[in-house]
C-alpha positions in Angstrom: 23.1 -17.5 -21.3 26.6 -16.4 -21.9 27.2 -12.8 -21.1 30.3 -11.5 -22.9 31.8 -8.8 -25.1 34.9 -8.4 -27.2 37.4 -5.5 -26.7 37.5 -3.5 -29.9 40.2 -1.1 -28.8 41.9 0.3 -25.6 42.5 4.0 -25.0 44.8 6.0 -22.7 45.2 9.7 -22.1 47.1 12.5 -20.4 45.7 15.8 -19.1 45.8 18.7 -21.6 44.7 22.3 -21.4 42.2 22.3 -24.3 39.7 25.1 -23.4 40.6 28.6 -22.5 39.6 29.4 -18.9 38.7 25.8 -18.2 40.4 23.0 -16.2 42.5 20.5 -18.1 41.2 17.2 -19.2 42.4 13.8 -20.3 39.2 12.9 -22.2 40.9 13.1 -25.6 42.3 9.6 -25.2 44.4 7.9 -27.9 44.3 4.3 -29.0 46.8 2.1 -27.2 48.1 -0.6 -29.5 49.2 -4.1 -28.2 48.8 -5.6 -24.8 48.3 -3.1 -21.9 49.1 -3.7 -18.3 46.0 -3.3 -16.0 46.8 -2.0 -12.5 44.5 -1.4 -9.5 44.0 2.1 -10.8 43.5 1.2 -14.5 45.6 1.0 -17.6 49.2 1.7 -17.1 50.0 5.1 -18.7 46.4 6.4 -18.4 46.1 9.6 -16.4 43.3 11.8 -15.1 43.3 15.6 -14.6 41.2 15.7 -11.4 41.5 12.7 -9.2 38.8 14.0 -6.9 36.2 13.0 -9.4 38.0 10.8 -12.0 40.1 7.7 -11.7 41.1 5.8 -8.6 40.4 2.1 -7.7 36.6 2.5 -7.9 36.7 4.0 -11.4 39.8 2.3 -12.7 38.5 1.5 -16.2 35.7 3.2 -18.1 34.0 1.1 -20.8 31.7 2.3 -23.5 29.6 -0.1 -25.7 30.2 0.7 -29.4 26.6 -0.2 -30.0 25.5 3.2 -28.6 27.3 5.3 -31.1 24.5 4.7 -33.7 22.0 6.2 -31.3 24.1 9.4 -30.8 24.7 9.7 -34.6 20.9 9.7 -35.1 20.2 11.9 -32.1 22.8 14.6 -33.1 23.5 14.1 -36.8 25.4 17.4 -37.1 28.0 15.9 -34.7 28.0 12.4 -36.1 31.7 12.4 -37.0 32.5 12.7 -33.3 30.6 9.6 -32.3 33.0 6.7 -32.9 34.8 4.2 -30.6 37.0 6.2 -28.3 35.0 9.3 -28.9 33.7 9.7 -25.3 37.0 9.3 -23.5 36.5 5.6 -22.6 39.4 3.2 -21.8 37.6 0.3 -23.4 35.5 0.2 -26.5 33.5 -3.0 -26.6 31.0 -4.9 -28.7 28.6 -7.6 -27.3 26.8 -6.2 -24.2 25.2 -3.0 -23.0 24.0 -1.7 -19.7 20.7 -3.5 -19.6 22.5 -6.9 -20.0 24.4 -6.4 -16.8 24.2 -5.9 -13.1 26.0 -3.9 -10.4 28.8 -6.1 -9.0 29.1 -8.4 -12.0 32.6 -9.9 -12.1 34.4 -10.7 -15.4 37.5 -12.3 -16.7 39.2 -9.9 -19.1 42.4 -10.9 -20.7 44.4 -12.1 -17.7 42.7 -9.6 -15.4 39.6 -9.9 -13.2 37.3 -6.9 -13.0 34.0 -5.9 -11.4 31.3 -3.4 -12.3 31.4 -0.6 -9.6 29.1 2.2 -10.9 27.9 4.0 -14.0 29.5 7.1 -15.5 28.4 10.4 -14.1 28.9 12.8 -17.1 30.1 16.3 -16.7 30.6 19.5 -18.7 33.9 18.2 -20.1 31.9 15.7 -22.2 30.0 18.7 -23.7 33.2 20.5 -24.5 34.9 17.5 -26.0 32.0 16.7 -28.3 31.2 20.3 -29.0 27.7 19.5 -28.0 26.2 21.5 -25.0 23.5 18.8 -24.5 25.7 15.7 -24.5 26.1 15.2 -20.8 22.4 15.7 -20.0 21.5 13.4 -22.8 23.9 10.8 -21.5 22.2 10.6 -18.1 18.7 10.9 -19.4 19.1 7.8 -21.7 21.3 5.8 -19.3 23.7 5.2 -22.2 26.6 6.3 -20.0 28.9 3.3 -20.1 30.2 2.2 -16.7 33.3 1.7 -14.5 35.2 -1.4 -13.5 37.3 -1.8 -10.4 40.2 -4.2 -10.8 40.1 -7.3 -8.6 43.2 -8.9 -10.1 45.7 -7.0 -12.2 46.8 -8.5 -15.6 46.9 -7.5 -19.2 44.3 -6.5 -21.8 44.5 -6.2 -25.6 42.1 -5.6 -28.4 40.4 -8.8 -29.3 40.3 -10.1 -25.8 36.9 -11.3 -24.4 35.3 -9.9 -21.3 33.3 -12.8 -19.9 30.9 -12.9 -16.9 32.1 -15.3 -14.2 29.9 -14.2 -11.2 26.8 -12.1 -10.6 26.4 -11.4 -6.9 23.7 -8.7 -7.3 21.1 -10.1 -9.8 18.4 -7.8 -8.6 20.3 -4.6 -9.4 20.3 -4.2 -13.2 23.0 -1.8 -14.3 20.9 0.4 -16.5 18.2 0.7 -13.9 20.7 1.7 -11.3 22.2 4.3 -13.6 18.7 5.8 -14.3 18.0 5.7 -10.6 21.1 7.7 -9.8 19.9 10.6 -12.0 16.2 10.4 -11.2 15.2 13.4 -9.1 12.0 11.7 -8.1 13.5 8.4 -7.1 11.5 6.4 -4.5 13.4 7.0 -1.2 13.0 3.3 -0.3 14.8 2.3 -3.5 17.5 4.9 -2.8 18.0 3.5 0.7 18.3 0.0 -0.6 20.9 1.0 -3.1 22.9 2.9 -0.5 23.4 -0.5 1.2 24.7 -2.4 -1.8 28.2 -3.2 -0.9 29.4 -3.9 -4.5 28.4 -0.3 -5.5 31.2 2.3 -5.4 31.1 4.3 -2.2 30.4 7.7 -3.8 27.3 6.3 -5.4 26.2 4.6 -2.1 26.6 8.0 -0.5 24.6 9.7 -3.2 21.8 7.2 -2.8 21.9 7.7 1.0 21.3 11.4 0.4 18.4 10.7 -2.0 16.8 8.5 0.6 15.8 11.8 2.3 12.5 12.9 0.9 13.4 16.5 1.2 16.8 16.3 -0.5 17.2 18.0 -3.9 20.4 17.5 -5.9 21.8 20.4 -7.9 23.4 19.0 -11.0 23.9 22.3 -12.9 27.5 22.8 -12.0 28.5 19.3 -13.0 26.6 19.4 -16.3 27.4 23.0 -17.3 30.7 23.8 -15.6 
């Protein structure tokens, strides 16, 4: 079976002070027309406000399947106008595959670049503020409809209309959606957490998080991340 998607649009952003008393954010990305250079840290010209939790080689490109927007329009109809490609601050809006079609570590050709799935998105309070929906981040992680990040194995160029095509699947046992749901599961089986902590293709911060979850007594406090 061919596993592929098409790029609908690309988006880049710069940090802005948008909310009084809050940290800046680059989540309000704008469409980038024409071919875009893809570097080890993502699209040339794309910036992040807080590099301790955003961006970097392990989170170089965030992709969000356009298929999910219909779900959010139905879930939060009063906010439906916000739910459109580019609306969640993604770099790539795609059509063709979603999380359950993929695995951690999947490697793709994309334009002239080569990219690899590294982890899911870990939503925070900035998503709530950006969508004017206090429940958005929590709903993201509950459903597993978070989108995901690519690391860049080989730089190149991307453009709207390019295909993202699977060329290798080194971790067929680790479905992407299942891993995302496991990351946010407070009752995750410690043996599963331990196994995930040892998946080399998974981004280091998620491996470390799963290592902590392998301790039966560990309890993760997500309130600050989700509420700010």
